[in-house]
MARZADREN-940926 format. One line per 5 residues: for each residue y, z, x of C-alpha. Coordinates in Angstrom, 3 decimals, always signed. Each point is the difference from the previous one (the first is absolute). Example, Ala and Ser with C-alpha at 12.3 -4.5 7.8 and 13.67 -1.06 7.14 Angstrom:
2
-4.500/+7.800/+12.300  +3.440/-0.660/+1.370
***
This chain:
502
+0.178/+0.217/-0.311  +3.133/-1.378/+1.733  +2.226/+2.814/+0.551  +4.003/-0.650/-0.574  +2.099/+3.151/+0.814
+3.577/+0.736/-1.832  +1.794/-0.685/+3.327  -1.258/-3.567/-0.563  +0.683/-0.532/-3.578  +2.990/+1.356/+0.940
+1.105/-2.418/+2.011  -1.168/-2.941/-1.474  +1.839/+1.171/-3.220  +3.127/+2.358/+0.991  +0.484/-1.343/+3.708
+3.325/+1.000/-0.147  -0.904/+3.456/-0.760  -2.323/+0.342/+2.336  +2.828/-1.061/+2.938  +2.201/+2.955/-1.625
-2.484/+2.324/-0.080  -1.365/-0.628/+3.482  +2.955/-0.217/+1.485  +2.139/+2.874/-1.204  -2.830/+2.141/+1.193
+0.289/-1.355/+3.311  +3.374/+0.972/+0.018  +0.318/+2.659/-1.649  -2.799/+1.120/+2.825  +2.230/-0.886/+3.281
+3.535/+2.102/-2.121  -2.588/+3.154/-0.099  -1.375/-0.220/+3.821  +3.136/+0.072/+1.590  +1.285/+2.558/-2.237
-3.111/+2.038/+0.101  -0.903/-0.264/+3.816  +3.365/-1.547/+1.900  +2.667/+2.767/+1.029  +1.912/-2.450/+1.830
+0.779/-3.444/-0.608  -2.606/-2.893/+1.166  +0.713/-1.922/+2.899  +3.760/-1.472/+0.857  +1.857/+1.102/-3.767
+1.579/+2.695/+1.259  +1.882/-2.772/+1.721  +0.299/-1.851/-2.924  +1.419/+1.878/-2.001  +2.591/+1.374/+3.121
+0.935/-3.828/-0.047  +0.127/-0.807/-3.654  +2.365/+3.411/-0.156  +2.499/-1.969/+1.619  -0.177/-3.148/-2.066
+0.847/-2.517/+2.748  +0.178/-3.901/-1.124  -2.445/-0.232/+3.456  -1.293/+2.168/+2.864  -2.699/-0.870/+3.178
-2.689/+0.252/-2.793  +0.301/-2.432/-1.787  +2.208/-0.452/-3.998  +0.724/+2.597/-1.393  -1.795/-0.261/-3.711
-3.052/+2.029/+0.701  +2.339/+3.028/+2.064  +2.256/-0.511/-3.148  -2.640/+0.554/-2.878  -1.659/+3.010/+1.890
+3.423/+2.018/-0.257  +0.658/-1.601/-3.671  -3.836/+2.126/-0.412  +0.273/+2.819/+2.038  +3.502/+1.101/-1.239
-1.020/-0.793/-3.761  -3.109/+2.148/+0.542  +2.390/+2.655/+0.753  -0.371/-0.516/+4.175  -3.785/+1.028/-0.720
-2.080/-2.846/+1.489  -2.197/-0.469/-2.727  +2.482/-2.687/-1.220  -0.644/-2.079/+3.334  -3.849/+0.522/-0.984
-0.230/-1.264/-3.363  +2.774/-2.740/+1.035  -2.479/-1.261/+2.214  -2.791/+0.107/-2.867  +2.183/-1.977/-2.011
+0.091/-2.549/+2.888  -4.506/+0.023/-0.068  -0.064/-0.374/-3.707  +2.863/-3.066/+0.101  -2.428/-1.527/+2.076
-3.076/+0.073/-1.449  +1.535/-0.750/-3.122  +1.274/-3.124/+2.192  -3.474/-0.766/+1.169  -1.438/+0.299/-3.384
+2.956/-2.306/-1.816  -1.276/-3.071/+2.954  -3.408/+0.875/-0.429  +0.236/-0.631/-4.320  +1.798/-2.844/+0.734
-2.615/-1.423/+2.490  -3.026/+1.600/-1.039  +0.855/+1.470/-3.385  +0.058/+4.060/-0.399  -3.722/+0.988/+0.082
-0.305/-1.470/+3.153  +3.613/+1.281/+1.406  -0.852/+3.428/-1.053  -2.990/+0.293/+2.335  +2.749/-2.185/+2.765
+1.688/+3.445/-0.307  -2.714/+2.493/+0.837  -1.166/-2.041/+2.707  +3.825/+0.403/+1.598  +0.121/+3.505/-0.946
-2.725/+0.787/+1.980  +1.879/-1.613/+3.434  +1.211/+3.211/+2.221  +3.506/-0.947/+0.280  +0.595/+0.113/-3.689
-1.026/+3.669/+0.210  +0.904/+2.626/+2.371  +2.604/-2.295/+1.351  +1.462/-0.601/-2.730  +1.814/+3.544/-0.437
+2.006/-0.714/+3.582  +2.971/-1.742/-2.110  +1.904/-2.355/+2.170  +0.758/-3.593/-0.239  -3.484/-1.555/+0.348
-0.659/+2.135/-3.107  +2.484/-1.710/-2.285  -0.730/-2.863/+1.856  -3.151/-0.197/-1.651  +0.609/-0.163/-3.471
+3.612/-2.825/+0.196  -3.208/-2.029/+1.950  -2.597/+0.102/-2.587  +2.108/-0.515/-2.704  +1.773/-2.469/+2.493
-2.797/-2.030/+0.399  -0.881/-0.156/-4.013  +2.535/-2.015/-0.507  -0.376/-1.683/+2.855  -3.046/-1.408/-1.660
+1.270/-0.326/-3.600  +3.453/-1.979/+1.584  -1.783/-1.800/+2.465  -3.644/-0.157/-1.062  +1.030/-0.533/-3.908
+3.085/-1.332/+0.070  +1.901/+3.107/-2.306  +3.412/-0.208/+0.800  +1.352/+2.711/-1.798  -2.523/+1.842/+3.172
+2.240/-1.302/+2.368  +3.015/+2.548/-0.752  -2.530/+2.898/+0.374  -1.091/-1.456/+3.264  +3.160/-0.484/+1.568
+1.245/+4.523/-1.372  -3.368/+0.847/+1.636  +0.502/-2.161/+2.942  +3.137/+1.235/+0.801  -0.661/+3.599/-0.557
-2.874/-0.412/+2.364  +2.551/-1.575/+2.454  +1.721/+3.447/-0.455  -3.424/+2.267/+0.613  -1.295/-1.255/+2.906
+0.574/-2.899/+3.101  -3.251/-0.816/-0.024  +0.922/-1.541/-3.045  +1.357/-2.641/+1.738  -3.444/-1.965/+1.177
-2.058/+1.235/-3.272  +2.964/-1.443/-2.433  -0.370/-4.170/+1.514  -3.597/+1.037/-0.957  -0.435/-1.624/-3.590
+2.489/-2.824/+1.245  -2.663/-0.946/+2.436  -2.635/+0.360/-2.642  +1.768/-2.388/-2.411  +1.242/-2.724/+2.378
-3.753/-0.210/+1.004  -1.013/-0.671/-3.694  +1.063/-3.251/-1.981  +0.219/+2.236/-3.384  +1.788/+2.478/+2.135
+2.660/-2.922/+1.244  +0.801/-0.950/-3.379  +0.699/+3.293/-1.643  +2.320/+0.195/+3.629  +1.838/-2.825/-0.929
+2.534/+1.031/-2.350  +3.086/+1.817/+0.249  -1.487/+3.583/-1.157  -0.691/+0.829/+3.506  +3.628/-0.811/+1.530
+1.153/+2.971/-3.090  -2.469/+2.111/+1.568  +1.317/-0.221/+3.168  +3.480/+0.920/-1.379  -1.303/+2.743/-1.467
-1.523/+1.391/+3.387  +3.012/-0.544/+1.623  +1.846/+1.784/-1.868  -2.142/+3.043/-0.061  -0.982/+0.152/+3.353
+3.994/-0.607/+0.917  +1.251/+3.389/+0.618  -3.396/+0.011/+2.815  +1.245/-2.861/+1.728  +3.282/+0.686/+0.492
-0.793/+3.605/+1.644  -2.764/-2.239/+2.334  +2.801/-2.363/+0.763  +2.448/+3.184/+1.009  -2.565/+2.012/+1.575
-1.384/-2.991/+2.082  -3.564/+1.309/-0.982  -2.704/-3.011/+0.309  -1.483/-1.590/-3.055  -2.657/-1.550/+1.592
-1.927/+1.375/+2.709  -0.012/-0.700/+4.002  -2.720/-2.198/+1.022  -3.027/+1.718/+1.194  -1.182/-0.285/+3.466
-2.914/-1.432/+0.627  -1.662/+1.470/+2.645  -3.383/+2.248/+0.136  -1.275/-2.713/-2.441  -3.049/+1.337/-0.062
+0.869/+3.647/-1.235  +1.812/-1.143/-2.273  -3.046/-1.411/-1.715  -1.886/+3.104/+0.051  +2.961/+1.583/-1.996
-0.131/-3.077/-2.447  -3.390/+1.019/-0.221  +0.567/+3.124/-0.423  +2.315/+0.354/-2.363  -2.412/-2.545/-2.150
-2.029/+2.539/+0.391  +2.058/+2.393/-1.711  +0.242/-1.776/-2.992  -3.465/-0.890/-0.462  -0.502/+3.649/+0.055
+2.552/+1.214/-2.365  -1.767/-3.115/-2.554  -3.258/+2.173/+0.545  +0.064/+1.087/-3.442  +0.200/-3.494/-0.946
-2.862/-1.229/+2.098  -2.484/+2.455/-0.990  +0.404/-0.470/-3.489  -0.015/-3.556/+0.421  -3.145/+0.255/+2.038
-1.527/+2.243/-2.104  +0.716/-2.234/-3.193  -1.461/-3.067/+1.451  -3.190/-1.251/-1.880  -2.341/-0.786/+2.972
-0.061/+3.646/+0.958  -0.689/+1.222/-4.002  -3.319/+0.085/-2.087  -0.266/-3.112/-1.371  -0.975/+1.761/-2.899
+3.210/+1.881/-0.539  +2.049/-1.357/-3.205  +3.669/+0.254/+0.925  +2.779/-0.077/-2.342  +2.123/-3.325/+0.748
+3.831/-0.396/+0.398  +0.937/-2.744/-1.245  +3.223/-2.561/+0.942  +1.031/-3.589/-0.464  -0.009/-2.194/+2.921
+2.666/+0.512/+2.375  +2.686/-2.293/+0.669  -0.952/-1.805/+4.130  +3.740/+0.818/+0.894  -0.416/+3.334/-1.432
-2.924/+0.420/+2.345  +1.752/-1.230/+2.738  +2.942/+2.183/-0.815  -1.868/+3.186/-0.137  -1.834/-0.706/+3.245
+2.993/-0.998/+1.992  +1.602/+3.546/-0.949  -3.206/+1.668/+0.753  +0.011/-1.102/+3.867  +2.837/-1.049/+1.179
+2.699/+2.389/-0.001  -2.935/+2.297/+1.346  -0.789/-2.145/+3.290  +3.989/-1.247/-0.035  +0.909/+4.138/+0.313
-3.179/+1.137/+1.946  +0.786/-3.168/+2.772  +3.872/+1.074/+0.179  -0.872/+3.642/+0.403  -1.827/-1.285/+2.968
+2.195/-1.803/+1.270  +2.815/+2.509/+0.295  -2.633/+2.489/+0.845  +0.314/+2.025/-2.701  -2.405/+2.318/-2.087
+0.042/-0.769/-3.300  -0.131/-3.535/-2.202  +3.546/-1.287/-0.177  +0.875/+0.653/-4.078  -2.776/+3.141/-0.078
-3.648/-0.904/-1.172  +1.450/+0.990/-4.234  +1.921/-3.343/+0.546  -3.456/-1.688/+2.260  -2.692/+1.279/-2.506
+1.711/-0.294/-3.717  -2.050/-3.325/-0.588  -3.259/+1.200/+1.759  -1.209/+1.229/-3.952  +0.800/-3.122/-1.705
-1.016/-2.083/+2.671  -3.852/+1.457/-0.393  +0.590/-0.442/-3.209  +1.055/-3.709/+0.348  -2.706/-0.343/+1.828
-2.806/+1.168/-1.822  -0.474/-2.968/-2.819  +0.598/+0.102/-3.770  -2.596/+2.218/-0.436  +0.328/+3.776/+1.230
-3.402/+1.997/-1.024  +0.745/+3.636/+0.605  -2.982/+1.213/+2.113  -1.655/+3.376/+0.760  +3.034/+1.540/-2.597
-0.853/+3.245/+0.665  +0.364/-0.341/+3.679  +3.206/-2.026/-0.049  +1.497/+2.551/-1.732  -0.542/+3.026/+2.308
+1.069/-2.589/+3.560  +2.860/-0.635/-1.820  +1.096/+3.683/-1.091  -1.151/+1.102/+3.668  +2.004/-2.806/+1.264
+2.965/+0.879/-1.683  -0.582/+3.869/+0.081  -0.986/+0.432/+4.016  +4.369/-0.684/+1.184  +0.437/+2.967/-1.669
-2.820/+2.128/+1.128  +1.271/-1.442/+3.717  +3.589/+1.380/-0.693  -1.513/+3.548/-1.126  -2.755/-0.199/+3.208
+2.774/-1.161/+2.386  +2.160/+2.933/-0.889  -2.395/+3.132/-0.204  -2.979/-1.603/+2.803  +2.569/-1.457/+2.980
+2.058/+3.116/+0.725  -3.696/+1.469/+0.625  -1.210/-2.327/+2.498  +3.064/-0.648/+2.274  +1.224/-2.562/-1.835
+2.964/-1.887/+0.075  +2.919/+1.734/-2.214  +0.544/-1.547/-3.505  +3.625/-0.721/-0.764  -1.227/+0.965/-4.227
-0.610/+3.857/+1.677  +3.813/+0.690/+1.117  +1.281/+2.204/-2.657  +3.391/-2.414/-0.691  +1.449/+1.959/-2.570
-0.221/+3.488/+1.775  +1.496/-1.558/+3.084  +2.816/-1.507/-2.208  +0.559/+3.131/-1.446  +0.043/+1.809/+3.079
+2.695/-1.505/+1.475  +1.886/-1.362/-2.498  +0.329/+3.862/-0.568  +0.308/+1.178/+3.016  +2.900/-2.484/+0.880
+1.853/+1.107/-3.176  +0.125/+3.570/+0.418  +1.239/-0.393/+3.801  +2.990/-2.408/-0.881  +0.535/+0.334/-3.283
-0.481/-3.355/-1.104  -3.156/-2.694/-0.824  -1.780/-1.306/+2.491  +1.894/-3.081/+0.657  -2.199/-1.902/+2.702
-3.147/+0.235/+2.362  -1.423/-0.824/+2.952  -2.505/-0.009/+2.354  -3.558/-0.325/-0.405  +0.121/-3.683/-1.444
-3.220/+1.858/-2.646  +0.801/+3.161/-0.551  +3.988/-1.302/-0.309  -1.017/-2.468/-2.747  -2.167/+2.834/-1.944
+3.227/+2.710/+0.084  +1.954/-3.322/-1.153  -1.967/+1.015/-3.493  +1.508/+3.291/-0.421  +2.350/+0.669/-2.850
+3.470/-1.392/+1.161  -1.837/-3.003/+1.497  +1.321/-0.054/+3.253  +0.738/-3.376/+2.588  -2.756/-0.964/+2.525
+1.727/-0.346/+2.815  -2.835/-1.668/+2.733  +2.020/+1.452/+3.199  -2.330/-2.975/+2.168  +1.198/-2.347/-1.322
+3.604/+0.265/-2.200  -0.142/-3.080/-0.169  -2.760/+0.184/-2.455  +2.035/+2.447/-2.510  +3.362/-1.730/+0.120
+1.075/+2.443/-3.496  +0.472/+2.777/+2.953  +0.556/+0.227/+3.274  -0.564/+2.643/+2.480  +3.974/+0.291/+0.166
-0.057/+0.644/-3.522  -2.992/+2.347/-0.109  +2.108/+2.396/+2.788  +2.486/+0.148/-2.520  -2.244/+0.534/-3.262
-2.162/+2.051/+1.343  -3.199/+0.475/-0.497  -3.718/+0.330/+1.783  -1.642/-0.654/+2.216  -4.110/+0.083/-0.293
-2.838/-0.032/+2.362  -3.334/+0.490/+0.424  -0.653/+3.368/+1.687  -2.325/+0.086/+3.566  +0.982/+4.169/+0.377
+0.919/+2.522/-2.217  +3.337/+0.575/+1.941  +0.686/-3.812/-1.695  +1.545/-1.694/+3.458  +0.980/-3.768/-1.087
-1.684/-3.799/+1.288  +1.723/-0.810/+3.219  +1.386/-2.787/-2.122  +1.096/+2.001/-3.162  +2.207/+2.386/+2.248
+1.435/-3.122/+1.855  +1.459/-1.677/-2.781  +1.311/+3.604/-1.653  +1.144/+1.963/+3.436  +0.893/+2.528/-2.179
-2.901/+1.248/-1.631  -0.220/+3.531/-0.623  -4.161/+0.056/-1.179  -0.582/+2.749/-3.089  -3.877/+1.447/+0.245
-1.838/-2.455/-0.766  -1.756/+0.322/-4.465  -3.381/-0.490/-0.197  -1.876/-1.275/-3.294  -3.326/-0.584/-0.553
-1.739/-3.146/-1.159  -2.195/-0.846/-3.290  -2.929/+0.457/+2.518  +0.558/+1.933/+3.231  -3.160/-0.259/+1.421
-0.075/-0.105/+3.385  +3.058/-0.887/+0.720  +3.048/+2.020/+0.796  +2.864/+1.185/-1.997  +2.351/-2.597/-0.529
+3.349/+1.120/+2.243  +3.338/-1.630/-0.990  +2.399/+0.662/+2.498  +3.606/-0.356/-1.269  +3.927/+0.614/+0.886
+3.277/-0.130/-1.757  +2.551/-2.444/+0.391  +2.967/+1.813/-1.799  +2.372/-2.186/-2.278  +3.563/-0.288/+2.238
+2.930/+1.767/-1.963  +2.664/-2.022/-1.877
***
């Protein structure tokens, strides 16, 4: 007797409902996990907030949109990082929604849900998706850009050009990697007869005009600052080493889609007993151009991103794995044929659930186990709120003024910058990177200088002592991590630079 689970029947009859249930559940997981486990913001999120607080049109970190949105979300949540975590999960939901809409237009709703389920197992969309920044914001913009690029170039829908132009402009305001991502649909369109026909109209010109208007402030900043628009040519020495690095990066991309590969192999008809009668998910025949479109964007961004990273000696794929792998699930579905048989349903459900839950378990294990095995320090274990509150209140008690600026150790200073008064961050090592405050202005308004203390006296490091010669160190303040384990307490040396009298 054939067994068909309720989930399969829902995929067939109510694919949109299944999509929203699974996507919102995953978003809830990665909203709850950081709130329960993280005492400090992950990755460079504290620096993103410090730069967003200044509302600069552009900085050395790139276009401004992600930094502005991060600060808005942080302030809207009452200066709590919950707002930024929520913003990151909104980006994840919008990314999957665009993948689902593109899949529905190509393979129909039921198989589009399968594509989304596969894409959710990609590790780039789990724990790294919490670290909101330009690359996280670029994911939904890129996914929506691919959706409307297909509707405009592949299906000839004129109304898609306006949405396409808005997404392209916002992508340019989000990441400098957009410079090589945006021409890819144009390359695909020019390589096909239907694409050339749909491009031969005035609509692309109107789209370029909208993009120019959106990016005008950023373009003006680039011109005035003399920032490079295109990267310099890479040094073509040690080609063997660059080839090895390219291979390593591609291997990491394959490891990121290990869940997709395992699910596809376990559902392979040749390794399943012939006696099993599997339920079928049907789709209408796929447009050959749509098939080429999916395969093109499932392969080219990853190959080019890893190649650029290898040529420039980078450790990560240019454009991020989230952008390179966003079409991986849909590509597997398209390659599977018009009839997808769901074999070993119970096993597939368990493997999929494990692929979704495993990153959350890994995040918990890294916080609890690594401190006991002399592992590297996890930035999410640093008590950001306690650090910010202590130095903010200490400065206000000493000077009767709210803390207005912080300098010293870049990581610790960014954490202090998240305190209630939202002090300016000064990069005293490279002041040009924080143009909103200069060392002279810092000496005038006063602030706190922080560093990691190597002793109980709180002697500042030589480089900080050289840049601030008149520092009078205070007694270092010790903070406990979420789990100290075998690691010593976090001791922060600090000194107050008193504001000058008016």
